[in-house]
C-alpha positions as CSV (number, residue, x, y, z in Angstrom):
1,X,149.4,28.7,143.8
2,X,146.0,28.8,142.5
3,X,146.5,25.7,140.3
4,X,147.4,23.5,143.4
5,X,144.5,24.8,145.4
6,X,142.1,24.0,142.4
7,X,143.4,20.5,142.1
8,X,142.9,19.9,145.9
9,X,139.3,21.1,145.6
10,X,138.6,18.8,142.7
11,X,140.0,15.8,144.6
12,X,137.9,16.6,147.7
13,X,134.8,16.7,145.5
14,X,135.7,13.5,143.8
15,X,136.4,11.8,147.2
16,X,133.1,13.0,148.5
17,X,131.3,11.5,145.4
18,X,133.2,8.2,145.9
19,X,132.1,8.1,149.5
20,X,128.5,8.8,148.6
21,X,128.5,6.0,145.9
22,X,130.1,3.6,148.4
23,X,127.5,4.4,151.1
24,X,124.7,3.9,148.5
25,X,126.0,0.5,147.4
26,X,126.5,-0.7,151.0
27,X,123.0,0.5,152.0
28,X,121.5,-1.4,149.1
29,X,123.4,-4.5,150.0
30,X,122.3,-4.2,153.6
31,X,118.6,-3.7,152.7
32,X,118.9,-6.7,150.3
33,X,120.3,-8.9,153.1
34,X,117.5,-7.8,155.5
35,X,114.8,-8.6,152.9
36,X,116.4,-12.0,152.2
37,X,116.6,-12.8,155.9
38,X,113.0,-11.7,156.4
39,X,111.8,-14.0,153.6
40,X,113.9,-16.9,155.0
41,X,112.3,-16.4,158.4
42,X,108.8,-16.4,156.8
43,X,109.5,-19.6,155.0
44,X,110.8,-21.2,158.1
45,X,107.7,-20.1,160.1
46,X,105.5,-21.6,157.3
47,X,107.4,-24.9,157.3
48,X,107.2,-25.1,161.1
49,X,103.4,-24.5,161.0
50,X,103.0,-27.1,158.2
51,X,105.1,-29.6,160.1
52,X,103.1,-29.1,163.3
53,X,99.8,-29.4,161.5
54,X,101.1,-32.5,159.7
55,X,101.9,-34.2,163.0
56,X,98.5,-33.3,164.5
57,X,96.7,-34.7,161.4
58,X,98.8,-37.8,161.3
59,X,98.0,-38.4,165.0
60,X,94.3,-38.0,164.4
61,X,94.5,-40.2,161.4
62,X,96.1,-43.0,163.3
63,X,93.5,-42.7,166.1
64,X,90.7,-43.5,163.6
65,X,92.7,-45.9,161.4
66,X,93.4,-48.1,164.3
67,X,89.9,-48.4,165.6
68,X,89.0,-52.1,166.3
69,X,85.7,-51.9,164.5
70,X,85.9,-49.5,161.6
71,X,82.7,-48.5,159.8
72,X,81.5,-45.7,157.5
73,X,81.3,-42.4,159.2
74,X,81.7,-38.7,158.9
75,X,82.3,-36.3,161.9
76,X,83.7,-32.9,162.6
77,X,85.0,-31.4,165.8
78,X,87.4,-28.8,167.1
79,X,90.7,-30.1,168.4
80,X,91.0,-29.9,172.2
81,X,94.7,-28.9,172.2
82,X,94.3,-26.3,169.4
83,X,90.8,-24.9,169.5
84,X,91.2,-22.9,166.2
85,X,91.8,-26.2,164.3
86,X,88.7,-27.9,163.0
87,X,89.1,-31.6,162.3
88,X,86.8,-33.5,159.9
89,X,87.0,-37.3,159.7
90,X,85.6,-39.1,156.7
91,X,85.6,-42.9,156.6
92,X,84.1,-44.5,153.5
93,X,84.4,-47.9,151.8
94,X,87.3,-47.8,149.4
95,X,85.3,-48.7,146.4
96,X,83.3,-45.5,146.8
97,X,86.5,-43.4,146.6
98,X,88.9,-45.3,144.3
99,X,88.3,-46.7,140.9
100,X,88.0,-50.5,140.8
101,X,91.2,-51.2,138.9
102,X,93.3,-49.6,141.7
103,X,91.9,-52.0,144.4
104,X,92.4,-55.1,142.4
105,X,95.1,-57.6,143.5
106,X,97.7,-59.1,141.2
107,X,95.5,-62.2,140.8
108,X,92.6,-60.0,139.6
109,X,90.5,-60.1,142.8
110,X,88.9,-57.0,144.2
111,X,90.0,-56.3,147.8
112,X,87.1,-56.7,150.2
113,X,86.4,-54.8,153.4
114,X,88.8,-51.9,152.6
115,X,88.1,-48.4,153.9
116,X,89.4,-45.0,153.0
117,X,90.2,-42.9,156.1
118,X,90.6,-39.2,155.6
119,X,91.3,-36.5,158.1
120,X,91.0,-32.9,157.1
121,X,92.2,-30.0,159.2
122,X,90.9,-26.5,158.7
123,X,92.2,-23.4,160.5
124,X,92.2,-19.6,160.1
125,X,95.6,-18.0,160.3
126,X,97.3,-14.9,158.8
127,X,94.0,-13.6,157.5
128,X,93.4,-16.7,155.3
129,X,91.8,-20.1,155.7
130,X,94.2,-23.1,155.5
131,X,93.4,-26.7,154.9
132,X,95.6,-29.8,155.2
133,X,94.6,-33.5,154.6
134,X,96.0,-36.8,155.7
135,X,94.6,-40.1,154.4
136,X,95.2,-43.8,154.4
137,X,93.5,-47.1,153.4
138,X,92.6,-49.7,156.1
139,X,91.5,-53.3,156.0
140,X,88.5,-53.7,158.2
141,X,89.7,-56.8,160.1
142,X,93.2,-55.6,160.7
143,X,92.9,-54.7,164.4
144,X,90.2,-57.2,165.4
145,X,91.0,-60.0,167.8
């Protein structure tokens, strides 16, 4: 009778150990899933912020790139809709920004009256400064009538 009772005790101890190992494995898997979901959420938040800033900068870039009379300038202002976003607009002649071989046509002529329009957005978020840039080239007479 003692032999059967001893076997039952050993089995109960072994079953308890199996349950503890299974709970440990499942808790590790659960924590791993939560960490992965948290990282995915952080990446999505960052992508959403970058997309929003990209749209804002593209809008500001088009505002300055479509001016009827474009000329060299540099200005900085806070955005009305998003006061923590500082916008800096830099318009320079293209030859000041780009090397001459890049603004030469196929026929070997240098493009005249070209401007480089650059919009830089700077903002403070998540305890760090962020900066994003949008830029384009523009022919001076493009929107003149």
